[in-house]
BAFIMI-228525 format. One record per residue (C-alpha): residue number from 0; residue in one letter; x, y, z. Coordinates in steps of 0.5 Angstrom, whole numbers. Example, Ala and Ser with C-alpha at 12.3 -4.5 7.8 and 13.67 -1.06 7.14 Angstrom:
resi/resn/c1/c2/c3
0/a/25/-9/16
1/s/27/-2/14
END
This chain:
resi/resn/c1/c2/c3
0/m/5/-360/-82
1/s/2/-363/-76
2/e/8/-366/-75
3/v/11/-359/-75
4/l/6/-357/-70
5/r/6/-363/-66
6/a/13/-362/-65
7/t/14/-355/-63
8/p/13/-356/-55
9/k/7/-352/-52
10/s/11/-346/-48
11/p/6/-342/-43
12/l/5/-336/-45
13/p/7/-330/-40
14/l/3/-326/-35
15/v/1/-320/-38
16/r/1/-315/-32
17/e/-2/-309/-33
18/k/2/-302/-32
19/l/-1/-298/-26
20/s/-2/-291/-29
21/r/-1/-285/-24
22/d/-8/-284/-22
23/d/-7/-292/-19
24/w/-1/-289/-16
25/i/-4/-283/-13
26/m/-10/-287/-11
27/r/-6/-292/-7
28/t/-2/-287/-4
29/c/-9/-283/-2
30/m/-11/-291/1
31/v/-4/-291/4
32/l/-4/-286/8
33/i/-11/-286/10
34/g/-11/-292/12
35/l/-5/-290/17
36/f/-10/-285/20
37/l/-13/-291/22
38/v/-8/-295/25
39/a/-5/-288/28
40/f/-12/-287/32
41/i/-15/-294/34
42/l/-10/-299/33
43/l/-4/-295/37
44/p/-9/-293/41
45/l/-12/-299/44
46/y/-6/-303/44
47/t/-3/-297/48
48/m/-9/-299/52
49/l/-7/-307/53
50/s/-1/-305/55
51/k/-3/-301/61
52/s/-8/-306/63
53/v/-2/-310/65
54/e/2/-305/68
55/n/3/-303/75
56/k/5/-296/76
57/a/11/-299/82
58/e/13/-305/79
59/g/12/-304/72
60/f/10/-310/67
61/v/6/-315/72
62/g/3/-320/67
63/l/-5/-321/68
64/a/-5/-320/76
65/n/-9/-314/75
66/y/-14/-318/72
67/i/-14/-322/77
68/e/-14/-317/82
69/y/-21/-315/78
70/f/-24/-322/79
71/s/-22/-323/85
72/t/-25/-316/88
73/p/-33/-317/88
74/a/-36/-310/88
75/l/-33/-310/81
76/f/-33/-316/78
77/l/-41/-316/80
78/s/-40/-310/75
79/a/-40/-313/69
80/g/-46/-318/72
81/n/-50/-311/72
82/s/-47/-309/65
83/l/-50/-316/62
84/s/-57/-317/65
85/i/-59/-310/64
86/a/-57/-311/56
87/i/-60/-317/55
88/l/-67/-315/58
89/s/-66/-309/55
90/t/-65/-312/48
91/l/-71/-317/49
92/i/-75/-310/50
93/v/-73/-306/45
94/l/-73/-311/39
95/f/-80/-312/42
96/v/-83/-306/42
97/a/-80/-305/35
98/f/-82/-310/31
99/v/-88/-308/32
100/y/-88/-301/32
101/g/-84/-302/26
102/y/-90/-308/23
103/a/-94/-302/23
104/l/-90/-297/19
105/t/-90/-302/14
106/r/-96/-308/13
107/s/-102/-304/16
108/c/-106/-298/14
109/m/-107/-294/20
110/p/-107/-287/19
111/y/-101/-282/21
112/k/-95/-286/18
113/w/-91/-280/18
114/f/-93/-278/24
115/f/-90/-284/28
116/k/-84/-284/23
117/i/-82/-277/26
118/v/-84/-278/32
119/a/-79/-284/33
120/l/-72/-282/31
121/i/-74/-276/37
122/p/-68/-280/41
123/l/-63/-280/36
124/l/-63/-272/38
125/t/-62/-272/44
126/p/-56/-274/49
127/s/-57/-281/53
128/l/-57/-276/59
129/l/-63/-274/57
130/g/-68/-280/58
131/g/-65/-281/65
132/i/-67/-273/67
133/s/-73/-274/65
134/l/-73/-281/69
135/v/-71/-276/75
136/y/-77/-272/74
137/w/-82/-276/73
138/f/-81/-283/78
139/g/-75/-279/82
140/n/-77/-278/90
141/q/-80/-272/88
142/g/-82/-274/82
143/v/-90/-273/79
144/a/-91/-281/78
145/k/-87/-283/83
146/a/-93/-287/86
147/l/-93/-291/80
148/l/-88/-296/82
149/f/-91/-299/87
150/g/-85/-297/93
151/e/-79/-299/88
152/t/-73/-293/86
153/i/-73/-290/79
154/y/-65/-291/82
155/g/-63/-297/79
156/p/-64/-302/75
157/i/-71/-300/73
158/g/-70/-293/71
159/i/-63/-296/66
160/t/-67/-301/63
161/i/-72/-295/62
162/g/-67/-291/60
163/s/-64/-294/55
164/s/-69/-297/51
165/y/-72/-289/50
166/w/-65/-288/47
167/v/-63/-294/43
168/f/-70/-296/41
169/p/-70/-291/34
170/h/-63/-296/32
171/a/-67/-302/33
172/l/-72/-299/29
173/m/-69/-296/23
174/i/-66/-304/22
175/v/-73/-307/22
176/i/-76/-302/18
177/t/-71/-303/13
178/a/-72/-311/14
179/l/-80/-311/13
180/s/-80/-307/7
181/i/-76/-312/4
182/t/-82/-318/2
183/d/-84/-320/-4
184/a/-91/-320/-5
185/r/-92/-327/-8
186/l/-90/-331/-2
187/y/-97/-328/2
188/e/-101/-329/-4
189/a/-98/-335/-4
190/a/-101/-337/3
191/t/-107/-335/2
192/a/-108/-339/-4
193/l/-106/-345/-1
194/r/-111/-342/6
195/t/-106/-342/11
196/s/-109/-337/17
197/q/-105/-330/18
198/i/-102/-333/25
199/r/-98/-339/21
200/t/-96/-334/15
201/f/-93/-329/20
202/f/-89/-335/23
203/t/-86/-338/17
204/v/-86/-332/12
205/t/-86/-325/16
206/l/-81/-327/22
207/p/-76/-332/17
208/g/-77/-326/12
209/c/-74/-322/17
210/k/-70/-325/21
211/y/-63/-322/20
212/g/-65/-315/20
213/l/-68/-318/28
214/i/-61/-321/29
215/s/-57/-314/27
216/a/-62/-309/32
217/g/-62/-315/37
218/f/-54/-314/37
219/v/-54/-306/37
220/v/-58/-306/42
221/f/-54/-310/46
222/t/-47/-307/45
223/l/-51/-300/45
224/v/-54/-301/52
225/f/-48/-305/55
226/t/-44/-300/53
227/d/-47/-294/55
228/f/-44/-289/60
229/g/-50/-283/60
230/v/-56/-287/63
231/p/-52/-291/69
232/k/-49/-284/70
233/v/-55/-281/71
234/i/-60/-285/74
235/g/-55/-292/76
236/g/-55/-289/83
237/n/-51/-295/87
238/y/-52/-300/82
239/n/-46/-301/79
240/m/-44/-301/71
241/l/-39/-303/67
242/a/-38/-296/64
243/t/-39/-292/70
244/d/-34/-297/74
245/v/-28/-294/68
246/y/-31/-288/69
247/k/-30/-287/77
248/q/-23/-291/76
249/v/-20/-286/71
250/i/-24/-280/75
251/g/-25/-282/82
252/q/-20/-286/83
253/q/-14/-284/79
254/n/-13/-291/77
255/f/-11/-291/70
256/q/-9/-299/71
257/m/-15/-301/74
258/g/-19/-298/68
259/a/-15/-300/63
260/v/-17/-308/65
261/v/-25/-306/66
262/s/-24/-302/58
263/v/-22/-309/56
264/v/-27/-312/60
265/l/-32/-308/57
266/l/-28/-308/50
267/v/-28/-316/49
268/p/-37/-317/49
269/a/-38/-312/45
270/l/-32/-314/40
271/f/-35/-322/40
272/a/-42/-320/39
273/f/-39/-315/33
274/a/-36/-322/31
275/v/-44/-325/31
276/d/-47/-321/27
277/r/-42/-320/22
278/i/-42/-328/21
279/v/-50/-327/21
280/q/-50/-322/16
281/k/-46/-327/11
282/k/-51/-332/11
283/q/-57/-328/9
284/v/-59/-329/2
285/a/-64/-325/-3
286/l/-70/-325/-2
287/l/-72/-321/-8
288/s/-72/-322/-15
289/a/-73/-320/-21
290/r/-79/-322/-22
291/a/-81/-320/-15
292/v/-88/-316/-13
293/p/-87/-310/-8
294/y/-92/-312/-2
295/v/-97/-306/-2
296/p/-101/-308/5
297/q/-108/-309/6
298/p/-114/-305/10
299/s/-116/-309/16
300/a/-120/-304/21
301/g/-118/-309/28
302/r/-111/-310/26
303/d/-110/-303/24
304/m/-114/-300/30
305/t/-109/-304/34
306/m/-103/-302/31
307/l/-105/-295/32
308/i/-105/-296/39
309/f/-100/-300/40
310/c/-96/-294/37
311/s/-100/-288/39
312/v/-98/-291/46
313/v/-90/-291/45
314/a/-90/-284/41
315/l/-94/-282/49
316/l/-89/-285/52
317/i/-82/-282/47
318/i/-86/-274/47
319/g/-88/-275/56
320/m/-79/-277/56
321/l/-78/-270/52
322/g/-84/-267/55
323/m/-81/-268/61
324/a/-74/-266/60
325/q/-77/-259/57
326/y/-82/-258/62
327/a/-77/-258/67
328/s/-71/-254/65
329/l/-77/-249/65
330/v/-79/-250/72
331/k/-76/-245/77
332/f/-75/-249/83
333/w/-78/-256/82
334/p/-82/-258/85
335/y/-84/-251/90
336/n/-84/-246/85
337/l/-87/-249/78
338/s/-87/-242/75
339/l/-84/-242/68
340/s/-78/-239/68
341/l/-71/-238/63
342/s/-67/-237/68
343/n/-64/-245/67
344/y/-60/-243/60
345/d/-56/-238/64
346/f/-51/-243/63
347/d/-45/-239/65
348/v/-47/-238/73
349/m/-48/-246/73
350/d/-42/-250/75
351/g/-41/-254/68
352/g/-38/-251/62
353/g/-44/-245/62
354/w/-45/-243/54
355/d/-38/-244/51
356/a/-39/-250/53
357/f/-45/-250/47
358/w/-41/-247/42
359/n/-36/-252/43
360/s/-40/-257/41
361/l/-42/-254/34
362/y/-36/-252/33
363/m/-33/-259/33
364/s/-39/-262/30
365/l/-39/-258/24
366/y/-31/-259/23
367/t/-32/-267/25
368/a/-38/-266/20
369/a/-34/-263/14
370/i/-28/-266/15
371/g/-30/-273/16
372/t/-34/-273/11
373/g/-29/-271/6
374/v/-23/-276/9
375/i/-29/-281/10
376/f/-32/-282/3
377/f/-26/-281/-1
378/g/-23/-286/3
379/a/-29/-291/1
380/y/-27/-288/-6
381/l/-20/-291/-7
382/m/-22/-297/-3
383/e/-28/-298/-8
384/k/-26/-295/-15
385/g/-19/-297/-15
386/r/-15/-302/-19
387/a/-11/-309/-17
388/f/-9/-307/-9
389/g/-14/-313/-7
390/a/-9/-315/-1
391/g/-8/-306/1
392/r/-16/-306/-1
393/t/-18/-311/4
394/i/-14/-309/11
395/f/-17/-303/8
396/h/-24/-305/10
397/m/-21/-308/16
398/l/-19/-302/20
399/a/-24/-298/17
400/m/-30/-303/20
401/l/-26/-304/27
402/p/-29/-298/30
403/l/-35/-301/30
404/a/-33/-305/36
405/v/-30/-300/40
406/p/-34/-297/45
407/g/-34/-290/45
408/l/-31/-290/53
409/v/-26/-295/51
410/l/-24/-290/45
411/g/-23/-284/50
412/l/-20/-288/55
413/s/-13/-291/50
414/y/-14/-283/47
415/i/-11/-282/54
416/f/-5/-287/54
417/f/-4/-285/47
418/f/-3/-278/46
419/n/-2/-276/54
420/n/6/-279/53
421/p/10/-274/51
422/a/14/-277/46
423/n/8/-279/42
424/p/8/-273/35
425/f/1/-273/36
426/h/1/-270/43
427/f/1/-263/40
428/l/-6/-266/39
429/y/-8/-267/47
430/g/-13/-263/51
431/t/-15/-259/45
432/l/-21/-258/40
433/g/-17/-263/35
434/i/-17/-270/39
435/l/-24/-269/40
436/v/-26/-268/32
437/v/-21/-274/32
438/v/-25/-278/36
439/s/-30/-277/34
440/i/-30/-278/26
441/t/-26/-284/29
442/h/-31/-286/33
443/f/-36/-287/29
444/y/-33/-288/21
445/t/-36/-295/20
446/v/-42/-292/19
447/s/-41/-286/15
448/h/-36/-292/11
449/l/-40/-297/10
450/t/-45/-292/7
451/a/-42/-289/2
452/v/-40/-296/-1
453/t/-47/-296/-1
454/a/-47/-292/-5
455/l/-41/-293/-9
456/k/-42/-300/-12
457/q/-48/-297/-15
458/m/-44/-294/-19
459/d/-41/-298/-26
460/p/-35/-298/-27
461/e/-34/-296/-34
462/f/-35/-289/-31
463/e/-27/-290/-29
464/s/-26/-294/-35
465/v/-28/-288/-41
466/s/-25/-283/-36
467/a/-19/-288/-37
468/s/-19/-289/-44
469/l/-20/-281/-44
470/k/-14/-280/-41
471/a/-18/-276/-36
472/p/-15/-276/-29
473/f/-19/-280/-23
474/y/-20/-274/-19
475/k/-24/-270/-24
476/t/-28/-276/-25
477/f/-28/-276/-18
478/f/-30/-269/-17
479/k/-34/-268/-23
480/v/-38/-276/-24
481/t/-37/-279/-17
482/v/-39/-274/-12
483/p/-45/-271/-15
484/v/-48/-278/-17
485/c/-48/-279/-10
486/t/-49/-273/-6
487/p/-56/-276/-2
488/a/-51/-280/0
489/i/-45/-276/3
490/l/-51/-271/5
491/d/-53/-277/10
492/i/-46/-279/11
493/s/-45/-270/13
494/m/-51/-271/17
495/y/-49/-278/22
496/l/-43/-275/23
497/f/-46/-268/26
498/l/-52/-270/30
499/n/-47/-276/33
500/a/-42/-271/35
501/m/-47/-266/39
502/t/-50/-272/42
503/t/-44/-276/44
504/v/-41/-277/51
505/s/-36/-284/52
506/a/-32/-282/47
507/v/-31/-275/50
508/i/-31/-276/58
509/f/-23/-276/58
510/l/-22/-272/53
511/y/-25/-265/54
512/s/-20/-260/58
513/s/-23/-253/61
514/d/-23/-249/55
515/t/-26/-255/51
516/t/-32/-256/56
517/l/-38/-260/51
518/a/-45/-259/51
519/s/-46/-266/53
520/v/-41/-266/58
521/a/-44/-261/62
522/v/-51/-263/62
523/m/-47/-269/66
524/n/-43/-264/70
525/m/-49/-260/73
526/d/-52/-266/74
527/d/-46/-269/78
528/a/-47/-261/82
529/g/-54/-263/83
530/d/-56/-257/78
531/i/-62/-262/75
532/a/-66/-257/72
533/p/-60/-253/68
534/a/-57/-259/66
535/a/-64/-261/63
536/a/-64/-255/59
537/m/-58/-255/56
538/a/-61/-263/54
539/m/-65/-259/51
540/m/-61/-254/47
541/i/-58/-260/44
542/a/-64/-262/42
543/y/-67/-257/39
544/t/-59/-256/35
545/c/-60/-262/33
546/a/-67/-262/30
547/g/-66/-254/27
548/a/-59/-258/24
549/r/-64/-263/20
550/i/-69/-258/18
551/l/-64/-254/15
552/h/-60/-260/12
553/a/-66/-261/9
554/i/-68/-254/7
555/l/-61/-252/4
556/t/-59/-259/0
557/h/-66/-260/-3
558/g/-65/-256/-10
559/l/-58/-259/-9
560/i/-61/-266/-9
561/k/-66/-263/-15
562/h/-61/-261/-20
563/t/-55/-267/-18
564/q/-60/-272/-18
565/a/-65/-270/-24
566/w/-63/-275/-28
567/r/-66/-281/-24
568/h/-72/-277/-26
569/r/-72/-278/-33
END
């Protein structure tokens, strides 16, 4: 018997490939279609813009001649240094303030934390232009606190730094709070047992534990400030920045080729910061184990009072920025007639877009939230829950991550080159509200995608396996199981898209037409026309709308979440 066994050759077992079902093919097809959407509305426009940067109106392809001209023009090249210095300075300021503020909210026992959390998120509800407008009324030539600048002007690097720091502060704070919230109390207990001083504990336990969050927050702040258009447009004066240079080249001089060159220069640091951030995040390791003990701060009179004072000062500055914009929007004629009136809200008699601009923004934001949430969540579901097709899912994820590294101003300019070509099958979108919806969905795709993926990863793959064994179509599982379980994430995505679509300026500044002017664009147009008070009024209307949307969102979805998430409380 053993001889027979030895004589039998050992032949390799044939590979058994799992047969793809009809649902698998449908899911792959849908994912490919959404991937083609990303290719058509991100990669192709960017490629078109890059090709324009090496062309000339008269000679056609000129290679790097446009770049050589850019770097040999001192006035243009100086803007790159200005943008870099302002971005670095703002990043350092915001990181320090956000860290202390976040530390107070998570590691202290100071009172009224709920109030300080709400106040810190106020800038998210306003366009970046509002900060610049408020600074004009505070420290401008007719400002109420002009003397505090000791002869310096707010129109330039000082104003851009303050306005940018105000606008990006909540973005950094949310990341810092998340980083500080994840900690193991046993580390602090060990430090106490070893009689380690509080300062040494801070540098050996607290900072190392949140360093990756601080690094991510730093890159987010740097990218937002470096690529922002709204603040330097309002308060920059003669201090040139890369973002305003793009606008001047395209709108002011109709030099689209040089505008493309400046856009590429603007894109490179953003891509670099994005790449470094991704590398750093891959090095992050889990800080909590199954045996971890949640950290509960202990009362400390001196520390808690210090944190309360610090947070009160920051909150007062934020409220002061918003309050000044509100006050300015109600004053009849600053600073000569300070009586209050609603005349500045009569937008139809102002240069900028009228009330139609506000309604256009509202419609566009609603379409962006509705369509964008469906496309993004379904795409994330197909990528996360699809079987096999590893290469396709990897490519799809890379495409979904790309918009995060592309500044809105660059994306908007690339859309001009891409959609303004009559040979383009999507040319019919140019000048319509549709292209504003598409650019908004594309611009804010990545964060929404990551939110959806995070929620979907929490669901056990057994749901899909059981559905397949019961021969239930995947779409029934999607609508009856996945969507109800992920309702909180879906609602967060819709609100994120709505708020950003209402407040964005850079992504749409090149794409609106006379019939599709948006509220954020109207703010800028009114400011350009010298109607600063009506510009403040329109900015406040955006803030009111965003705040109302958050409140309505919470009220309408409370019952829905309670119904769909009842399983969490069993």
